[in-house]
C-alpha positions, 0 to 999 in steps of 0.5 A: 526134281519134281514135276511142275504140278507136284512142285506147285503143290509142295510150294502151296502146302509150304505156305500153310502155318506150321508146315515146313518144306519137309512136312509139305513134301510129306503131305503132297506125297500122301495126297498123291497116294490116296484115292482120287475121290478122296483127294477131290473131296478135300479139294472141294471142301477147301473150295467150298469153305473159301467160297461160302465163308465170310466174316460176320458183320457184327462180331467178325467171326467166321460165318456162312451168311452176313451174321453168324449163328452166335449173333443170331441167337437171342437166348445169349446174354446180349449185355456181355461181349467177350473180345478174342483175337481169332475165331478159333478162340471162340471155339475154345471158349464155347467148349467150356460151356461156361460163357453165354454172351456174345463175342467180338473177334479182333482178327489179330492183336497189337504187334508194333514190331510186325506193323500191326496197330489199332487200325489193322485189328477190329478195335474201331468196330468194337467201339462202334458196336458198343455205342449201338448196343446195351453192353454192361461188360466187356471181357478181354480174352486176349492171349496171355503174351506180350501182344495180347496183354498190350492189346487188352491194356489198349482196349481197357484204356479206350473203354474206361470213359464209357462206364462199361465194366471191363474185365480180363480173364484170369491166368495162372497155373494149369490144373494138374501142374506142379508149382515147382515147374511154374515160371515166376510170371505165371505163379505171380498171376495165379496169386494175383487172381486168387479167389475165396474157397 
């Protein structure tokens, strides 16, 4: 129905996460309508990001060189490592301006149903790193879902014999949320993680 090049564009856009066939079609036609220089600038940005980006050899965050800016920053607390699932999680934590330590990106979480075990995520690299650095605390900051909880539990059990303090981020009610709309698990976690006022 479409030309071969337009169909190829729609097919490639449809491979992006969260983009279904209709959205891929809409984006493709948007790209065909915009000025050629804007479309080429987008294509160049994608090409440059893909060619120039790599994984930090220390924490596995996205970097422009062998080591990311966070790992290079000697002002950060070198005794604390926050373990996250994806690089985008670092962005979320950094926006809070509350955490000043280092990170370790697992690049996924345990999910046996999808065939993701400890060998497919960066657990071995975390253990190697902890053996080489003077880390006093590891903060497990995986998502509060079944896979994230399983990953946190697995890592905490691995780290138990090391003597390193292992903590988990608190979870519970969002600010501005109503108790009546909270599910039992969320409300239970909020009660479990209560603190003095």
